[in-house]
C-alpha positions in Angstrom: 80.6 156.9 -37.3 79.2 158.4 -40.6 76.4 160.1 -38.6 78.8 161.7 -36.1 81.3 162.8 -38.8 78.4 164.4 -40.7 77.1 166.2 -37.6 80.5 167.6 -36.7 82.2 168.3 -40.0 79.2 168.6 -42.3 78.8 167.3 -45.8 76.6 164.5 -47.2 76.6 161.0 -46.0 78.1 159.9 -49.3 81.0 162.4 -49.0 81.7 161.4 -45.4 81.7 157.7 -46.4 84.1 158.4 -49.3 86.5 160.3 -47.1 86.6 157.6 -44.4 87.2 154.9 -47.0 90.0 156.9 -48.5 91.7 157.5 -45.1 91.4 154.1 -43.4 89.5 151.9 -45.7 86.6 149.7 -44.3 88.2 150.0 -40.9 87.5 153.7 -40.8 83.7 153.1 -41.1 83.9 151.1 -37.8 86.1 153.7 -36.1 85.4 153.7 -32.3 83.0 150.7 -32.4 84.1 149.3 -29.0 83.8 152.7 -27.3 80.4 153.3 -28.7 79.2 149.9 -27.6 80.4 150.7 -24.1 78.6 154.1 -24.1 75.4 152.6 -25.6 75.3 149.8 -23.0 75.9 152.0 -20.0 73.5 154.7 -21.2 70.6 152.5 -22.1 70.9 150.0 -19.2 71.3 153.0 -16.8 68.2 154.6 -18.2 66.1 151.5 -17.9 67.2 151.0 -14.3 66.6 154.6 -13.2 63.3 154.8 -15.1 62.0 151.8 -13.2 63.1 153.2 -9.9 61.6 156.7 -10.6 58.3 155.3 -12.0 57.8 153.0 -9.0 58.5 155.8 -6.5 56.1 158.1 -8.3 53.4 155.4 -8.4 53.7 154.9 -4.7 53.2 158.6 -4.1 50.2 158.8 -6.4 48.6 155.7 -4.9 48.5 157.4 -1.5 45.8 159.7 -2.8 44.5 157.4 -5.6 44.8 153.8 -4.3 43.5 152.2 -7.5 45.9 154.0 -9.9 48.2 151.7 -11.8 49.7 154.1 -14.4 51.0 157.6 -14.5 49.3 160.3 -16.5 50.9 161.6 -19.8 52.4 164.8 -18.3 53.6 163.0 -15.1 55.1 160.1 -17.2 57.0 162.6 -19.4 58.4 164.4 -16.4 59.4 161.2 -14.6 61.1 159.8 -17.7 62.9 163.0 -18.2 64.2 163.1 -14.6 65.3 159.5 -14.9 67.3 160.3 -18.1 68.8 163.5 -16.5 70.0 161.5 -13.5 71.4 158.9 -15.9 73.2 161.6 -17.9 74.9 162.9 -14.8 76.6 159.4 -14.5 77.2 158.5 -18.1 78.1 161.8 -19.9 81.9 161.0 -19.7 81.3 157.8 -21.7 79.4 159.8 -24.3 82.1 162.4 -24.6 85.0 159.9 -24.9 83.0 157.8 -27.4 82.3 160.8 -29.6 85.9 162.0 -29.5 87.1 158.5 -30.2 84.9 158.2 -33.3 85.6 161.7 -34.7 89.4 161.7 -34.3 91.0 159.6 -37.1 94.2 159.4 -35.1 92.5 158.0 -31.9 94.3 155.1 -30.2 91.2 153.6 -28.7 88.5 154.3 -26.2 90.4 153.9 -23.0 93.5 155.8 -24.3 91.1 158.7 -25.2 89.5 158.6 -21.8 92.8 159.0 -20.0 94.0 161.6 -22.4 90.9 163.8 -21.9 90.9 163.3 -18.2 94.6 164.1 -17.8 94.6 167.2 -20.1 91.2 168.7 -19.5 90.3 167.3 -16.2 86.8 166.6 -14.9 85.3 169.5 -16.7 86.4 168.2 -20.1 84.9 164.8 -19.4 81.5 166.3 -18.5 81.5 168.9 -21.3 78.2 169.5 -23.0 76.4 168.3 -19.8 73.8 171.2 -19.9 72.8 170.2 -23.4 72.8 166.5 -22.5 70.4 167.3 -19.6 68.1 169.3 -21.9 68.2 166.4 -24.4 66.7 164.1 -21.7 63.5 165.2 -23.3 64.3 162.9 -26.2 64.1 159.5 -24.5 61.4 160.8 -22.1 59.2 161.8 -25.0 59.9 158.5 -26.8 59.0 156.3 -23.8 55.9 158.4 -23.1 54.8 158.0 -26.7 55.5 154.2 -26.5 53.3 153.9 -23.5 50.4 155.9 -25.0 50.6 154.3 -28.4 50.7 150.8 -26.7 47.5 151.7 -24.7 45.8 153.0 -27.9 46.7 149.8 -29.8 45.3 147.6 -27.0 42.1 149.6 -26.9 41.6 149.2 -30.7 42.2 145.4 -30.4 40.1 145.1 -27.2 43.2 143.8 -25.4 43.0 144.1 -21.6 45.3 146.8 -20.1 47.4 144.1 -18.4 47.9 142.3 -21.7 51.1 142.2 -23.7 51.9 143.3 -27.2 54.0 141.3 -29.5 57.6 142.1 -30.3 56.6 143.2 -33.8 54.1 145.6 -32.5 56.7 147.0 -30.2 59.1 147.4 -33.1 56.8 149.7 -35.1 55.5 151.6 -32.0 59.1 152.3 -30.9 60.2 153.3 -34.4 57.4 155.9 -34.7 58.0 157.2 -31.2 61.7 157.6 -31.7 61.3 159.2 -35.1 59.0 161.9 -33.6 61.3 162.5 -30.6 64.3 162.7 -32.9 62.7 165.2 -35.3 61.6 167.5 -32.5 65.0 167.5 -30.7 67.5 167.1 -33.5 69.0 170.6 -33.4 70.0 170.0 -29.8 71.4 166.6 -30.7 73.7 168.1 -33.3 74.8 170.9 -31.0 75.6 168.4 -28.3 77.7 166.3 -30.7 79.7 169.3 -31.9 80.3 170.6 -28.3 81.4 167.2 -27.0 83.6 166.4 -30.0 85.3 169.8 -30.7 85.2 171.2 -27.2 83.1 174.3 -28.2 81.4 174.4 -24.8 82.6 178.0 -24.3 80.1 179.2 -26.9 77.2 177.9 -25.0 74.2 176.1 -26.5 72.5 179.1 -28.1 75.9 180.5 -29.4 76.6 177.1 -31.0 73.2 177.0 -32.7 73.5 180.6 -33.9 77.0 179.9 -35.3 75.7 176.9 -37.2 72.8 178.9 -38.7 75.1 181.9 -39.5 77.7 179.7 -41.3 75.6 177.0 -42.9 71.9 178.2 -42.9 68.8 177.2 -41.1 68.6 173.8 -42.8 72.0 172.9 -41.4 70.4 172.5 -38.0 69.1 169.2 -39.4 72.4 168.3 -41.0 72.7 164.5 -40.8 69.1 164.0 -39.6 68.3 161.2 -42.1 71.4 159.1 -41.3 70.8 159.8 -37.6 67.1 158.8 -37.9 68.1 155.6 -39.7 70.6 154.7 -37.0 68.6 155.7 -33.9 65.2 154.7 -35.1 66.3 151.2 -36.2 68.5 150.8 -33.1 65.7 151.7 -30.7 63.1 149.7 -32.6 65.2 146.6 -32.4 66.1 147.2 -28.8 62.5 147.6 -27.7 61.4 144.7 -29.8 64.1 142.5 -28.2 63.2 143.8 -24.8 59.6 142.9 -25.4 60.6 139.4 -26.7 62.8 138.7 -23.7 60.0 139.9 -21.3 57.5 137.6 -23.0 59.9 134.7 -22.8 60.6 135.4 -19.1 56.9 135.6 -18.5 56.3 132.3 -20.2 59.1 130.8 -18.2 57.6 132.0 -15.0 54.2 130.5 -16.0 55.9 127.2 -16.9 57.8 127.2 -13.6 54.7 128.0 -11.6 52.7 125.3 -13.4 55.5 122.8 -12.8 55.6 123.7 -9.1 51.8 123.2 -8.8 52.0 119.8 -10.5 54.8 118.8 -8.2 52.8 120.0 -5.2 49.7 118.2 -6.4 51.8 115.0 -6.9 53.2 115.4 -3.4 49.7 115.9 -1.9 48.4 112.9 -3.8 51.0 110.7 -2.3 50.6 112.3 1.1 46.9 111.7 1.5 47.0 108.0 0.6 50.1 107.4 2.7 48.2 109.0 5.7 45.3 106.5 5.5 45.7 103.6 8.0 43.3 100.7 8.6 41.0 100.6 11.6 38.1 98.2 11.4 38.9 97.2 7.8 42.1 96.3 6.0 40.6 97.6 2.7 41.6 101.1 1.6 38.9 103.5 0.6 40.0 103.7 -3.1 39.9 99.9 -3.2 36.4 99.9 -1.7 35.3 102.5 -4.2 36.7 100.4 -7.1 34.4 97.5 -6.2 31.3 99.8 -6.0 31.2 100.5 -2.3 29.9 103.9 -1.0 32.9 105.7 0.6 32.0 108.6 3.0 34.3 110.9 5.0 33.9 112.7 8.3 36.6 114.6 10.2 37.2 116.3 13.5 39.5 116.5 16.5 37.4 114.1 18.5 38.4 115.3 22.0 36.8 113.0 24.6 34.6 111.5 21.9 31.5 112.7 23.6 27.9 111.6 22.8 27.3 114.1 20.0 30.6 113.0 18.3 29.8 109.4 18.7 26.3 109.9 17.2 27.7 111.4 13.9 30.2 108.5 13.7 27.5 106.0 14.2 25.4 107.7 11.5 28.3 107.7 9.1 29.0 104.0 9.8 25.3 103.3 9.1 25.1 105.3 5.9 28.4 104.3 4.3 29.8 101.0 3.2 33.3 102.4 4.0 33.6 105.3 6.5 36.9 107.2 6.5 37.4 109.3 9.6 39.9 112.2 9.6 41.7 113.2 12.7 43.3 116.6 13.0 46.7 117.0 14.5 47.3 119.3 17.5 49.0 121.9 15.2 46.2 121.9 12.6 43.6 122.3 15.5 45.5 125.2 16.9 46.1 126.9 13.6 42.4 126.6 12.6 40.6 127.6 15.8 43.3 129.5 17.7 43.5 127.1 20.8 45.1 123.8 21.5 42.9 120.7 21.7 42.0 119.5 25.3 43.5 116.1 24.6 46.8 115.2 22.8 46.7 113.7 19.4 47.8 110.2 20.5 45.0 110.0 23.1 42.3 111.1 20.6 43.6 108.7 17.8 43.9 105.8 20.2 40.3 106.2 21.6 38.9 106.3 18.0 40.7 103.2 17.0 39.0 101.3 19.9 35.6 102.1 18.5 33.9 100.0 15.8 32.8 102.8 13.5 35.7 103.8 11.3 36.8 101.5 8.5 40.0 103.5 7.9 41.5 106.6 9.5 43.1 109.6 7.8 45.8 110.7 10.2 46.9 114.3 10.4 43.8 115.3 8.3 43.8 118.8 6.8 41.2 121.2 8.3 39.7 122.1 5.0 38.5 119.3 2.8 39.8 119.8 -0.8 38.8 118.4 -4.1 42.2 116.7 -4.3 41.5 114.8 -1.1 38.1 113.7 -2.3 39.5 112.6 -5.7 42.5 110.8 -4.3 40.6 108.8 -1.7 37.6 108.3 -4.0 35.1 109.8 -1.4 31.5 110.2 -2.5 30.0 112.0 0.5 31.3 114.2 3.3 29.3 114.3 6.5 29.1 117.1 9.0 26.9 117.8 12.1 24.3 120.6 12.4 26.6 121.7 15.3 29.6 122.4 13.1 33.1 121.2 13.5 34.4 124.7 14.4 31.7 125.2 17.0 32.5 121.8 18.5 36.2 122.6 18.8 35.7 126.2 20.1 32.6 125.7 22.2 30.8 128.5 20.5 29.9 130.2 17.2 32.6 130.1 14.5 32.1 133.8 14.0 32.9 134.7 17.6 36.0 136.8 18.1 39.2 135.0 19.1 42.5 136.4 20.5 44.6 134.4 18.1 42.5 134.6 14.9 41.1 137.4 12.7 37.4 137.7 11.9 38.2 136.7 8.3 39.8 133.5 9.4 36.9 132.7 11.9 34.2 132.4 9.2 36.1 130.1 6.8 34.0 127.1 6.1 36.2 123.9 6.0 33.5 122.2 3.8 33.1 125.1 1.3 34.6 123.0 -1.6 32.5 120.0 -0.7 29.3 122.1 -0.8 30.4 123.6 -4.1 30.8 120.1 -5.5 27.5 119.0 -4.0 28.9 116.1 -1.9 28.3 117.5 1.6 25.6 116.1 3.7 24.5 117.5 7.1 23.6 115.1 9.9 21.4 116.5 12.7 23.5 116.6 15.9 22.4 114.6 18.9 22.6 117.6 21.1 24.4 121.0 21.4 27.2 119.5 23.5 30.7 120.5 22.5 34.3 119.4 23.4 34.5 122.5 25.7 31.3 121.5 27.5 32.7 118.0 28.0 36.0 119.3 29.2 34.2 121.5 31.8 32.1 118.6 33.1 35.2 116.5 33.5 37.1 119.3 35.3 34.1 119.8 37.8 33.8 116.1 38.4 37.5 115.7 39.1 37.7 118.8 41.3 34.9 117.8 43.6 35.4 114.0 43.6 38.6 114.5 45.6 37.2 116.8 48.3 38.2 115.5 51.8 35.6 113.1 53.2 35.1 115.2 56.3 33.8 118.1 54.3 30.2 118.1 53.2 30.1 119.8 49.7 26.8 121.5 50.7 28.6 123.9 53.0 30.1 125.6 49.9 26.6 127.0 49.0 23.9 128.8 51.0 21.1 126.7 52.7 18.5 125.7 50.3 20.5 126.8 47.2 22.3 124.7 44.6 25.7 125.2 43.0 25.8 127.0 39.5 27.3 123.9 37.9 24.2 121.8 38.7 23.9 118.7 40.8 26.7 117.7 43.2 29.4 116.1 41.1 31.1 114.2 43.9 28.2 113.3 46.3 24.5 112.5 46.0 21.7 113.0 48.5 20.0 109.9 49.9 17.1 110.6 52.4 17.1 107.1 53.8 20.8 106.4 54.1 22.0 110.0 54.6 25.0 111.3 52.8 27.4 108.7 51.4 30.3 109.0 49.2 30.0 108.0 45.5 32.6 105.8 44.0 35.5 108.0 42.8 35.9 108.4 39.0 
């Protein structure tokens, strides 16, 4: 209130204070407090919102040509901040006009009464009076926030703080104070002219006419009438506001980190329970962590185990021979499809049931994850993880894990499910019995089934030229016998 009265009517801060106390007592010093709070909140919140929007849009445009750019340059930041404040002024100038009139008029009946009075007597033009000067004064907050950004970067560089690091709220207090003081001193003549125009309605003189009149009547120094009380108010206010904003930002960041850490802990706890709950007995009623507790060697091998062909049986036998307790993981249909891009040739129940009938697995990890994580190893107390020289991915796809797939990207194709095990030094490769895969076994079964049901009156050899053999190799449904002729084999 003292600042505005001094800007409009002149005089020293002490004389203004004395006049207000004589007219209305202590209540006069707080004249128009509610209205000024409304104006301050709408103006500052609006600026922060529009500044964020304008900066993000500008960064997107810049990153089209400079993909690695994360900050705007000094000139660009100044222009963007100024445009954001100008857009904000277009929306909030009526609040500024009404708050100024409400504070300057000792007979005012309140913010809302003043609002309706100006709107009804002067119309829209009166509510937006002084708008050109207000738009020009957008340079003030634009300059302040540009200086805040540059001084913050300079302080981080001096302290060797990374660019993405955060300054303390006390640092932001002094940086904001210095920046606002510089911006205020450079633009104060415009600030005083705007206050006079908005309060007294002297818009008809224009900006330069108003400044010339002040100089003519009061001298050049009068352009800075009230600058000290203004600096005290605006510098302290903006320093506190930016420090509080920084403090809230840091608290929110700490809350986000705490929440993320808690979510990770909950997820880890869920996974820990999930792995142990998924272990079921097969050839032993003892769980792997129980076996490890009494000193037994616990090993792990996983796969889809379609058809359980000779190469798969070989690695299971080797695991059973090397380990005191062998845990066998079985991937579900969904995990298989998500990992290699195709559905397994056999359903999960058939694969799991066949494995249970074999004497190699002590326990089985049902619905095993494709990638073996450190959490799985730790929870089940696994010492070694086995894998064949023909990898699990090759076995499931029938080819190289790097070969293209219709359903998977190249980046996904080369993911090693045992990368974490190799990093921890617990992976052991077992030479595969042969290069046979699940796909090869599936093709053999398809050929065998297809030709084992050919009508008995048809000799399979009429399907190929004389003296030639079929591409798939020996006759899958019949065999040659020179002494007894052709006779039908027992159907599969």
